[in-house]
C-alpha positions as CSV (number, residue, x, y, z in Angstrom):
1,M,-4.7,-159.9,44.2
2,I,-0.6,-160.7,44.4
3,M,-0.1,-163.9,42.4
4,N,3.2,-166.1,43.7
5,R,6.1,-165.6,41.4
6,R,5.5,-168.2,38.5
7,F,8.4,-168.3,36.1
8,L,8.0,-169.7,32.5
9,F,11.1,-170.5,30.7
10,V,10.4,-170.7,27.0
11,L,13.7,-172.6,25.1
12,G,13.8,-171.5,22.2
13,S,17.3,-173.3,20.7
14,A,17.6,-176.0,17.9
15,R,19.9,-177.9,20.1
16,P,18.7,-179.8,23.3
17,D,20.9,-179.0,26.4
18,G,22.6,-176.0,24.5
19,N,24.8,-173.2,25.9
20,T,21.6,-170.7,26.1
21,E,19.5,-173.4,28.1
22,L,22.6,-174.4,30.5
23,L,23.0,-170.2,31.5
24,A,19.3,-170.1,31.7
25,R,19.3,-173.2,34.1
26,R,22.1,-172.0,36.3
27,A,20.1,-168.4,36.7
28,A,16.9,-170.5,37.6
29,E,19.0,-172.4,40.3
30,Q,19.0,-169.1,42.4
31,L,15.3,-168.7,42.4
32,P,14.0,-169.5,45.6
33,P,12.1,-172.6,46.3
34,D,8.7,-171.2,46.4
35,V,9.1,-169.8,42.7
36,E,7.1,-172.2,40.9
37,Q,9.2,-172.9,37.3
38,Q,7.7,-174.3,34.1
39,W,9.9,-175.1,31.3
40,I,8.6,-175.4,27.6
41,D,11.2,-176.3,24.9
42,L,10.0,-175.0,21.6
43,T,11.3,-178.0,19.4
44,A,9.3,-180.2,21.7
45,H,6.2,-178.4,21.2
46,P,6.1,-176.7,17.7
47,L,4.1,-174.0,16.9
48,P,2.6,-173.6,13.5
49,D,3.5,-170.5,11.1
50,F,1.6,-167.6,12.3
51,E,-1.1,-166.3,10.0
52,D,-2.3,-162.9,10.0
53,L,-6.0,-162.8,10.1
54,R,-6.2,-159.8,11.9
55,H,-8.3,-158.1,8.9
56,D,-10.0,-161.3,8.1
57,S,-11.6,-163.0,11.0
58,D,-11.6,-163.4,14.6
59,H,-9.2,-165.1,16.4
60,V,-10.2,-168.4,18.4
61,R,-8.5,-169.3,21.6
62,P,-6.7,-172.5,21.1
63,A,-8.1,-175.3,23.0
64,G,-5.0,-177.5,22.6
65,G,-1.9,-178.6,21.4
66,S,1.3,-176.8,21.5
67,A,-0.6,-173.3,20.9
68,G,-2.9,-173.9,23.8
69,L,0.0,-175.1,26.1
70,L,1.9,-172.2,25.3
71,L,-0.9,-169.7,25.8
72,D,-2.1,-170.9,29.1
73,A,1.3,-171.3,30.4
74,T,2.4,-167.5,29.2
75,L,-1.1,-166.2,30.6
76,A,-0.1,-167.9,33.8
77,A,3.4,-166.5,34.3
78,T,4.5,-163.8,36.7
79,D,8.0,-163.9,34.6
80,L,8.6,-165.0,31.4
81,V,12.0,-165.8,30.4
82,I,13.2,-166.0,26.4
83,A,15.9,-168.6,26.4
84,S,17.1,-168.3,23.0
85,P,20.4,-168.3,21.4
86,L,21.7,-165.7,19.0
87,Y,20.6,-166.7,15.4
88,W,22.3,-164.4,13.1
89,Y,22.0,-161.4,15.5
90,S,18.4,-162.0,16.8
91,V,16.1,-164.6,18.5
92,S,15.8,-168.1,16.9
93,A,13.0,-168.9,14.5
94,H,11.2,-171.1,16.9
95,T,11.3,-168.0,19.3
96,K,10.3,-165.4,16.5
97,R,7.3,-167.2,16.0
98,Y,6.3,-167.7,19.5
99,L,6.4,-164.3,19.7
100,D,4.5,-163.5,16.3
101,H,1.7,-166.1,18.1
102,W,1.4,-163.3,20.4
103,S,-0.1,-161.1,17.7
104,G,-3.1,-163.8,17.2
105,W,-3.6,-163.7,21.0
106,L,-3.9,-160.0,21.2
107,R,-7.1,-160.0,19.3
108,T,-8.7,-163.1,20.5
109,P,-12.2,-161.7,22.0
110,G,-12.2,-162.6,25.6
111,L,-8.5,-163.2,26.1
112,D,-7.5,-159.6,27.4
113,F,-3.6,-160.6,26.6
114,K,-2.2,-157.2,26.8
115,A,-4.0,-156.5,29.8
116,T,-3.0,-159.7,31.4
117,M,0.4,-159.6,30.5
118,A,1.0,-155.7,31.5
119,G,3.1,-155.4,34.6
120,R,4.6,-159.1,34.5
121,T,8.3,-159.3,33.7
122,L,10.1,-160.2,30.7
123,W,13.6,-161.7,30.6
124,G,16.0,-162.7,28.1
125,V,18.8,-165.7,28.1
126,T,21.0,-165.9,25.6
127,A,24.4,-167.5,24.3
128,L,26.3,-166.0,21.4
129,A,29.9,-167.3,19.5
130,H,31.3,-163.8,19.6
131,E,33.7,-161.7,21.9
132,E,31.6,-158.4,21.4
133,A,28.4,-158.5,23.4
134,A,27.0,-155.3,21.4
135,V,26.4,-158.1,18.5
136,A,23.3,-159.2,20.6
137,D,21.6,-155.7,20.7
138,P,19.3,-156.5,17.9
139,L,17.8,-159.4,20.2
140,A,17.7,-157.2,23.7
141,G,15.8,-154.6,21.4
142,T,13.6,-157.3,20.2
143,L,12.7,-158.4,23.9
144,N,12.5,-154.9,24.9
145,N,10.4,-153.5,22.5
146,S,7.9,-156.1,23.0
147,A,7.7,-155.6,26.4
148,A,7.4,-152.0,25.9
149,Y,4.5,-152.5,24.0
150,M,2.9,-154.8,26.0
151,G,3.2,-152.5,29.3
152,M,5.6,-155.2,30.7
153,R,9.0,-155.2,32.9
154,F,12.2,-156.0,31.2
155,G,14.8,-157.3,33.3
156,G,17.4,-157.6,30.5
157,V,19.4,-160.2,28.9
158,L,21.9,-162.6,30.8
159,L,24.5,-163.1,28.1
160,G,27.0,-165.8,27.6
161,N,29.5,-167.0,25.5
162,G,29.5,-170.0,23.9
163,S,29.9,-172.0,20.6
164,R,30.6,-176.0,21.3
165,P,27.8,-177.6,23.6
166,G,29.0,-176.7,27.4
167,D,31.3,-173.9,26.4
168,V,29.3,-171.3,28.3
169,L,29.8,-173.4,31.5
170,K,33.4,-172.0,30.9
171,D,32.2,-168.0,30.8
172,T,33.0,-167.4,34.3
173,E,31.7,-163.6,34.2
174,A,28.4,-165.3,32.7
175,L,27.9,-167.8,35.6
176,A,28.7,-164.9,38.2
177,R,26.0,-162.8,36.7
178,A,23.7,-166.2,36.4
179,K,23.5,-166.0,40.4
180,T,21.7,-162.6,40.8
181,F,20.1,-162.2,37.7
182,F,16.7,-162.8,38.8
183,A,17.3,-160.7,41.7
184,G,15.5,-157.2,42.6
185,E,12.9,-155.7,40.4
186,A,13.2,-155.1,37.1
187,P,11.7,-151.6,35.8
188,F,9.0,-151.1,33.3
189,A,10.0,-151.5,29.4
190,R,10.7,-148.3,27.6
191,F,11.0,-147.7,23.8
192,P,14.4,-146.0,22.8
193,Y,12.7,-143.0,21.6
194,E,10.7,-142.3,24.8
195,S,12.9,-139.7,27.2
196,D,13.6,-140.4,31.0
C-alpha cells in the first residue's frame, strides 16, 4: 500500500513565529498542493517529562492530550520535519522531550512504532545565530542517528542564520536552499560508524 505523502512539522521553538518556523514555512511552500501538511507547536501542546518505565511496567498508548495528538500525527506522517532552533548546539528542550517520548512509544504493546516509522523520512530545519554551520553538527547528529535507529530515511538539515525575529528572511542562501529542500528522495540514514 502506497501512502500519499503527509508532512508533519513539529515546531520546537520557545518563541512563536521564530526564525526556524519561518524557514520551515518557506520550504513547505514548495510542496505540491496535494501533499498534506500538519503543523504542531510543542509549546501549544506541551508533553510531560518523559518517565522511563521500560523495566517497571508496560507502556499504555496515550488516549488523548498532547501525547495522543503527537503520537497519532507522528504515525500518520510519511515525512516528519523537526523544526527546532539550535539551543546550546542541539535541539530545544521541547524537541528533546518529544524524541524522548519515542522511547515509550517503542515499548507500547501493539503499536509497532519502530516498524511503522521504518522507511519514512525525517528532516530537520534549524536557525542558528552563528556564522559557522558546523556548530549545528550535534543537532544534525541527533536527528540522523535517531533516523538510523528507526530505519528511517534522513533528508538532512536545512540551516538558516538568524538571531532577532525575522533575521532568517535576510539569509538569501537559506531561502534558496528552502526552495528545493524537500525535493527528491532522501537516502536511508546511517550511523557514522557504518561504512559505505
